[in-house]
N, C-alpha and C positions, 0 to 999 in steps of 0.2 A: 341453716340451710336456706338458700335463696328461694324466692318465689318461682313457681313454674310459669312459663309464658303461655298465654293462650294463642293458639294458631288462629290468626286473624281471618284467614280465608275460610276456616270452618265456622268462625263466629258469625260471618256474614251469611252463611248458607243454612245453618241449623239454629234452632231455638228449642227451649224446653217447655213442655206443658206443665200445669200445676201438679200433675201426678207423676212427673218424671219421664214421660215419653218424649221422643225427639221428633220435632216437626221440621219439614223442609218444603221448599217451593219446587214444584215439578219443572223439569226442563222441557225444551223444545217448543216454547211459546214466544220466541223472540222474532224470528224472521222466517221467510219462506212459508207463509201461512196460507197461501192460495191453494196449495195442493193438499192441505190437511182438511179433513172433514169437520163440519161444525160440531159433531158429537165428540170428536177427538179433542178439539180446542176447548170445548166446554169442560171436559173431564180434566184437562190440564190446568184449568184455572184454580182448582182447589188444591190446597196443600196436602202433602202426604205425611204419613206417620212411619218412621223408620222401624224395621223389624227389630224385635227384642234381642236378636243375636248380635246386632251391631252396636247396640246402645252402650255397652261397657267400653268399647274402643273409643267412641266419641267422648264419653265422660272422662275417661282416664287420660287419654293422650292429647286430644284436640281441645277440649273445653274443660280443663281441670277445675275451674271455679264456677262452672255453669250450673 
């Protein structure tokens, strides 16, 4: 059976923590920043943790060897 291919777009967006949770970078911090409040921009700097409902989909389909 051939190897499964990793979805490269997902590999650039998601990474795994040591305990198996999925990390991602929050969106909306690239442009049009003048209308966003400082509090909103500050909260967008930190990465997010994906909810546990979506983790099996990421692990099985998108990042099979992650």
